[in-house]
Each structure stands twice: as structure tokens, then as C-alpha cells.
C-alpha positions in Angstrom: 31.6 3.9 13.8 28.4 2.7 15.6 25.3 4.8 15.2 23.9 3.4 18.4 25.5 2.1 21.6 23.7 -0.2 24.0 25.1 -0.9 27.4 23.6 -4.0 29.0 23.2 -3.7 32.8 20.2 -6.0 32.8 21.9 -8.9 34.5 24.3 -7.2 36.9 24.6 -8.4 40.5 26.0 -5.7 42.7 28.2 -6.4 45.7 29.0 -2.8 46.6 26.7 0.0 45.6 29.4 2.7 46.1 32.1 0.8 44.2 29.5 -0.1 41.5 28.9 3.6 40.9 32.6 4.2 40.5 32.9 1.4 38.0 29.8 2.4 36.1 30.9 6.0 36.0 34.2 4.9 34.5 32.5 2.7 31.9 30.0 5.4 30.9 32.7 8.0 30.6 34.6 5.8 28.3 31.6 5.1 26.1 30.8 8.8 26.0 34.4 9.7 25.1 34.6 7.2 22.2 31.1 7.3 20.8 29.2 10.5 21.9 30.5 12.5 18.9 29.1 10.2 16.3 26.6 7.9 17.9 23.0 9.2 17.6 21.6 7.0 20.3 23.3 6.0 23.6 21.2 3.6 25.7 21.4 1.7 29.0 19.3 -1.4 29.4 18.4 -2.6 32.9 15.5 -4.5 34.4 12.7 -3.1 36.5 12.4 -6.3 38.5 13.7 -9.8 38.7 12.5 -11.5 35.6 15.0 -13.8 34.0 16.5 -16.9 35.4 19.5 -18.9 34.2 21.5 -21.7 35.8 19.3 -21.3 38.9 20.2 -17.6 39.4 18.0 -14.6 38.9 19.1 -11.3 37.3 18.4 -8.1 39.0 19.7 -4.5 38.5 18.8 -1.4 40.4 20.2 1.8 38.9 20.6 4.4 41.7 22.5 7.5 40.9 25.1 9.5 42.8 25.7 13.1 41.9 28.5 12.4 39.3 26.7 9.5 37.8 23.4 11.4 37.6 25.0 14.1 35.4 26.5 11.6 33.1 23.3 9.5 32.8 21.6 12.5 31.2 23.6 11.7 28.0 22.1 8.2 28.0 18.5 7.0 27.5 17.6 4.4 30.2 15.3 1.5 29.2 14.0 -0.3 32.2 11.6 -3.2 31.6 10.6 -6.3 33.4 11.9 -8.7 30.7 14.7 -8.9 28.2 12.2 -9.2 25.4 10.4 -6.0 26.4 13.6 -4.1 26.9 15.2 -5.1 23.5 11.9 -4.5 21.6 11.6 -1.1 23.2 15.2 -0.3 22.2 14.6 -1.6 18.7 11.7 0.8 18.3 13.9 3.7 19.4 16.6 2.6 16.9 14.0 2.3 14.1 12.6 5.7 14.9 16.0 7.2 14.2 16.5 4.9 11.2 19.8 3.5 12.5 21.4 0.2 11.7 24.9 0.1 13.0 24.8 -0.9 16.7 27.5 -1.6 19.3 26.4 -3.7 22.3 28.5 -3.5 25.4 27.6 -6.6 27.4 29.0 -8.7 30.3 30.9 -11.7 28.9 28.5 -14.2 30.6 25.5 -12.6 28.9 26.9 -12.2 25.4 25.5 -15.5 24.0 22.2 -14.8 25.6 22.0 -11.3 24.2 22.9 -12.6 20.7 20.1 -15.2 20.9 17.5 -12.4 21.7 18.9 -10.2 18.9 18.7 -13.0 16.4 14.9 -13.3 17.1 14.1 -9.6 17.3 16.3 -8.0 14.6 17.0 -8.7 10.9 19.9 -8.5 8.5 19.2 -4.8 8.1 21.1 -4.2 11.4 24.8 -4.7 11.9 25.9 -5.6 15.5 29.3 -5.3 17.1 29.9 -6.7 20.6 32.3 -5.5 23.3 32.9 -7.0 26.7 31.6 -4.9 29.6 34.4 -4.8 32.1 32.6 -5.3 35.3 34.8 -7.6 37.4 37.4 -5.4 39.0 39.7 -5.8 42.0 37.7 -6.2 45.2 34.8 -8.0 43.5 32.7 -5.0 42.7 30.5 -7.2 40.6 29.7 -10.9 40.9 32.3 -13.0 39.0 30.9 -14.9 36.0 32.4 -17.1 33.3 31.5 -16.7 29.6 28.7 -18.9 28.4 29.1 -19.8 24.7 26.2 -22.2 24.2 22.4 -21.7 24.4 20.7 -25.0 24.9 17.6 -25.9 22.9 15.5 -25.6 26.1 16.9 -22.1 26.8 16.3 -21.1 23.2 12.7 -22.2 23.5 12.5 -20.2 26.7 13.7 -17.1 24.9 11.2 -17.6 22.1 8.4 -18.1 24.5 9.3 -14.9 26.4 9.3 -13.0 23.1 6.0 -14.5 21.9 4.3 -13.8 25.2 5.5 -10.2 25.1 4.3 -9.7 21.5 0.9 -11.2 22.3 0.5 -8.6 25.0 0.9 -5.6 22.6 -2.2 -3.7 21.5 -3.3 -3.6 17.8 -2.0 -0.5 16.0 -3.9 1.9 13.8 -7.2 0.3 14.5 -8.7 -3.2 15.1 -8.5 -6.2 12.9 -11.3 -6.1 10.4 -12.5 -8.8 7.9 -14.7 -7.6 5.0 -16.7 -10.1 2.9 -17.6 -10.0 -0.8 -20.9 -11.1 -2.3 -19.1 -12.5 -5.4 -17.9 -15.7 -3.6 -20.4 -18.6 -3.6 -22.0 -19.3 -0.2 -20.2 -22.6 0.2 -17.0 -20.6 0.8 -16.1 -18.6 3.9 -13.9 -15.7 2.9 -12.9 -12.2 3.8 -10.7 -9.2 3.2 -8.6 -7.8 6.0 -7.6 -4.2 6.1 -4.2 -2.7 6.9 -5.0 -2.3 10.6 -5.1 -4.7 13.5 -1.4 -5.9 13.7 1.6 -4.9 15.7 4.0 -3.8 13.0 5.1 -0.2 13.8 7.5 0.4 10.9 6.1 3.6 9.1 6.5 2.2 5.6 4.5 -1.0 6.5 0.9 -1.5 7.4 0.4 -2.6 11.0 -0.9 -5.9 9.7 2.2 -6.7 7.7 2.3 -10.4 6.8 5.5 -10.5 4.8 8.9 -11.1 6.5 12.2 -10.5 4.8 15.8 -10.3 6.1 16.0 -7.1 4.1 13.2 -5.4 6.1 13.1 -4.1 9.6 10.0 -6.1 10.6 11.3 -9.4 12.1 9.8 -12.7 11.5 8.4 -13.0 15.0 6.3 -9.8 14.5 4.9 -11.1 11.2 4.1 -14.5 12.9 2.2 -12.7 15.6 0.2 -10.8 13.0 -0.5 -14.1 11.3 -1.5 -15.7 14.6 -4.0 -12.9 15.2 -5.5 -13.4 11.7 -5.7 -17.1 12.1 -7.6 -16.7 15.4 -10.0 -14.2 13.9 -10.6 -16.2 10.6 -10.5 -19.7 12.0 -7.7 -21.3 10.0 -4.8 -23.4 11.2 -1.6 -21.3 11.1 0.5 -24.5 11.0 -0.9 -25.4 7.6 -0.5 -22.0 6.0 1.3 -21.6 2.7 2.1 -18.5 0.7 3.5 -17.8 -2.7 7.2 -17.2 -3.2 7.0 -14.2 -5.5 9.2 -14.0 -8.5 7.0 -11.9 -10.8 6.6 -14.9 -13.2 3.8 -17.3 -14.3 5.1 -20.3 -12.4 2.5 -22.2 -10.5 2.9 -24.7 -7.6 0.3 -27.5 -7.6 0.2 -28.6 -4.0 1.1 -32.3 -3.7 3.9 -31.9 -6.3 7.5 -30.9 -5.6 7.5 -27.2 -4.5 9.5 -25.0 -6.9 12.0 -22.5 -5.6 9.7 -19.6 -6.6 6.2 -19.3 -7.9 3.5 -16.7 -8.2 0.5 -19.0 -8.0 -0.7 -22.0 -6.0 -3.5 -24.5 -6.7 -4.9 -27.1 -4.3 -7.8 -29.5 -3.6 -6.3 -30.6 -0.3 -8.4 -30.3 2.9 -7.4 -28.3 5.9 -4.7 -26.2 4.2 -4.5 -22.4 3.8 -2.8 -20.9 0.8 -1.9 -17.2 0.3 -1.0 -14.8 -2.4 0.7 -11.6 -1.1 0.4 -8.2 -2.8 0.3 -4.5 -2.4 0.3 -2.7 -5.7 0.1 -6.1 -7.5 -3.2 -7.9 -7.9 -4.0 -10.9 -5.7 -6.3 -13.2 -7.5 -8.4 -15.9 -6.1 -9.9 -18.8 -8.1 -12.6 -21.1 -6.6 -14.4 -24.0 -8.1 -17.3 -25.1 -5.9 -18.0 -28.1 -8.1 -14.5 -29.8 -8.0 -13.8 -28.2 -4.6 -10.5 -26.9 -5.9 -9.0 -23.5 -5.7 -6.0 -21.3 -6.5 -4.4 -18.0 -5.7 -2.1 -15.9 -7.8 0.0 -12.8 -7.5 -0.1 -10.6 -10.6 2.2 -7.6 -10.9 2.6 -5.9 -14.2 5.2 -8.5 -15.3 3.2 -11.4 -14.1 0.1 -10.0 -15.8 1.8 -9.8 -19.2 3.2 -13.3 -18.6 -0.3 -14.6 -18.0 -0.1 -15.8 -14.4 -3.9 -15.7 -14.1 -4.4 -18.0 -17.1 -1.6 -20.3 -15.9 -3.4 -20.8 -12.6 -6.7 -21.6 -14.5 -4.8 -24.0 -16.7 -3.4 -25.8 -13.7 -6.8 -26.2 -12.2 -8.3 -27.6 -15.4 -5.4 -29.9 -16.0 -4.9 -31.2 -12.4 -8.5 -31.3 -11.0 -10.7 -31.5 -14.1 -12.2 -28.1 -13.5 -14.5 -26.5 -16.1 -14.1 -22.9 -17.0 -17.8 -22.1 -16.3 -17.4 -23.4 -12.7 -14.4 -21.4 -11.8 -15.2 -18.1 -10.0 -12.3 -15.6 -10.3 -12.1 -12.5 -8.2 -9.5 -9.8 -8.5 -8.5 -8.5 -5.1 -7.9 -4.8 -4.4 -4.7 -3.4 -5.9 -3.2 -0.2 -7.3 -5.6 1.6 -9.6 -4.9 3.3 -13.0 -4.8 6.6 -11.1 -1.6 5.8 -9.3 0.5 3.3 -11.3 2.9 4.4 -14.1 5.5 2.6 -16.2 8.2 3.9 -18.6 6.7 4.2 -22.1 8.7 1.3 -23.5 7.2 -1.0 -20.8 3.7 0.5 -21.2 3.7 -0.3 -24.9 3.0 -4.0 -24.2 -0.2 -3.0 -22.3 -1.2 -0.6 -25.1 -0.7 -3.4 -27.7 -3.0 -5.6 -25.5 -5.7 -3.0 -25.5 -5.5 0.8 -25.7 -8.0 1.1 -22.8 -5.3 -0.4 -20.5 -3.2 2.8 -20.8 -3.8 6.4 -20.2 -1.6 9.2 -21.5 0.3 6.8 -23.7 2.3 9.5 -25.4 3.8 10.7 -22.1 7.2 9.5 -20.8 5.4 7.5 -18.0 1.9 6.4 -19.0 -0.7 5.3 -16.4 -1.4 1.6 -16.5 -4.6 -0.3 -15.5 -3.2 -3.8 -14.7 -6.7 -4.9 -13.5 -8.3 -4.2 -16.9 -5.3 -5.9 -18.6 -5.9 -9.0 -16.5 -9.6 -9.1 -17.5 -8.7 -8.6 -21.2 -6.1 -11.3 -21.2 -8.2 -13.9 -19.5 -11.3 -13.0 -21.4 -9.6 -13.3 -24.7 -8.2 -16.8 -24.0 -11.2 -18.3 -22.3 -14.2 -16.2 -23.4 -15.1 -15.8 -19.7 -15.9 -12.8 -17.5 -13.8 -12.0 -14.4 -16.2 -10.3 -12.0 -14.6 -7.1 -10.7 -13.9 -6.6 -7.0 -16.5 -4.4 -5.3 -13.8 -3.2 -2.8 -12.0 0.0 -3.5 -8.6 -0.3 -5.0 -7.4 2.6 -3.0 -7.2 0.4 0.1 -4.8 -2.4 0.9 -6.5 -5.6 2.0 -6.0 -9.3 2.7 -8.6 -11.8 1.6 -9.1 -15.2 3.0 -11.4 -17.8 1.5 -12.2 -21.4 2.6 -15.0 -23.9 2.5 -17.3 -24.1 5.5 -16.4 -26.5 8.3 -14.7 -29.8 7.2 -14.0 -28.3 3.8 -11.0 -26.8 2.1 -9.2 -23.7 3.4 -7.5 -21.0 1.5 -6.3 -17.5 2.2 -5.3 -14.7 -0.1 -3.5 -11.8 1.6 -2.4 -8.3 0.5 0.2 -6.3 2.4 1.8 -3.0 2.0 
């Protein structure tokens, strides 16, 4: 049974207002009868003005109410926006507020393919959609007759994408403005910065507004993440078309750019000009490696598994082997991450950190000891290379993104943290 029911009146063309009300009343009564008992959200979508054009025709819907219809409409939430993108995004927010995922869409046959195209852009695999034809063509021609359209052309799809992108660009930043914080540890030949959790448009409560990670298993769609990335690129000055991020597998696999890209990897190294590379993290440590002599760099994502597997050392090894870097020239910065105050592991997993160095573990005799993965990373790298990893001067209690790249005409990198 659907948790939410959406009735699409966005594209209706009315021939008789009186008969339209009779037909609409019949439709809404049927929806209420079949779904009101279990559905937690009943919604009608219509447009506030003429906004969408297809096959040379414009869609327009004016929802005026008679006495009987007015009483029934109280059971439904009406979303009236000037565009399909705005309407569906608003409805998605209402669905997400209620944490719903099973949705029935009652839509005219001629708009079903169009509706699906918009849904594919704005929703993820978290949601399950069922479609039902809206019976709007009755005897006497109450509504304009339309045939079912089964194909969206490439041009129409691009129009849908443009409408969505334009709408998302118009949205204000949530939970504060985009902020980029710099660190004194990076040599002056590099431009770099840490972004905070604010300044994006992601509204899902479990995510920061500046979420930069998209997944079909999350409610934040790719188009929202791309808009956040676009805003970051504009603020930081990198080319979003040449942006590469790790494909996390909590391992020590490294992709050396220029070679075949692995299916998954937790580190990237490059000496290519004009590219931007990223390591994503939240609790896990994002690590940036920069060699101003060889003009090479790397990023790594170090969770507790990757830390023990030596992903930081694997990244340094790749830079030495591929670009001829020297240890003394590589600046390594640990980005903000979870601190020892807040990260626990089962005792059997914590034992490996205790064996590395007892200082990496607090309350070791408890069932769930506290782990300092930042200190573990320093010990591991220091033991192997006899070098010092300068600690980040940014608090580990915040979630940041860090970007770093050489000044104009140089290399570009980015390292990003997300929640």
C-alpha cells in the first residue's frame, strides 16, 4: 500500500469548469476511499501559471473549488508552483519530512513519461513509485483528449535537466553561507582551503547542507550534490568538469592518474595539470599529500580499516615510485575527522590499534574502547618513514572539506569531507 499519493493536475486543459469539478470530485473520492486509511500524505500537484511547453502546447491548471470539492480538498495538500521542477522538489521535501518511500502517482497518460523523466532526476532508488492513469477523458470531452507519449527525446530530456538545474541554482544556502578556511601548514605555492558543513542546498537532516556525496541508497539525489559541487567550484575556482573523487572501499588501493582506473580505491595521486582530485570523509580522515618540488600530490581516505591497512603509506609510496618524490619534500596534512572522544570499536577490533601503540586506545579493557585513528596514522607513517605528519590545526569536532591546488596555471587538487 502506498504511503503517499500524488495526483498530477499540472497539465490539465479544462473544457468545462463545472464538469471538470464533477470529474475531479469523483477522482478524489476514489483516491480517498482507497488510500486515505493508510496513506500518510495525499497531495495534488498543479501549476500556478503557464510554465511548461511540449509539442507546441502549454500546460495550465487553475484549481477553483465548488462547495463539495472544497470539503474534499481539505484531505489533500495542494502544491502549486510555476514549474514541474519546483513542484516535484517541494513534494519531495514533504515526503522526506515524513520519511516516506512508497509513492503512488496518478497521472494523465500523456504525461506519464514526462513525469517519470522528472522523477528519475529528482529521486533516488530509496523511493518506490507506482503509476496509475488519471481518468480525465470522459464523455462530453470534459478534458482535452491526449494520446500517450512513450518517448522523451534527447532535446526534451536536456530541457528537463535545464529546468531542474535552474530551479536548484535559485535555492538559498542552508544553515549558513559557504565558508573556506585555510591552514598555515600548506606551502605558499599551493592554494587550499577547508569548507564547513554549511552553504549547500541539501536539506536531509542526517546530511550536512553541503553534502558532496551522492548514492542511490540515500535520499539526496545526484542533481543536488552536483549543485553543491558547482557552488564550491565557483567559490574555490576549479573546473568542475575535471573533478575526480575516490571510490571508497576502506582499503589501501591507490589510483595513479594516467593509469587504468580501478573499480575502487581509497587514494589518488597525480601530477597532471588542471585536474581536481578529492577524498571524501566524515568520521574517517581525509589526508592530503603535496610535494612542491616535483609538483605532485595525492589524497587519501583513511577509516579505521584503511588506517590499519596503511593507506597513507601506500599513497606516499605511489608518489615516490611514480614521480620520484623525496620523503623530505612531501607535506602531509591530516584533515579534520572524528576524535578519540567520540569513536569506539569492539575490543577485538581495538586490539590492533593497541598493539600498534597503547596511546592509540583509551579504556582498552572496556567492551568498546575509544580509538584515536589520527594518532594511529601518525605512528604508522612515522615508524615506516621516520617523518613527522604535522597535525591539523582545525578542530576535529567539525566536518570540513579541504581543497588544495597550485596557484594559477599549476596543478589543482581538492580534498573534501562530508557528513
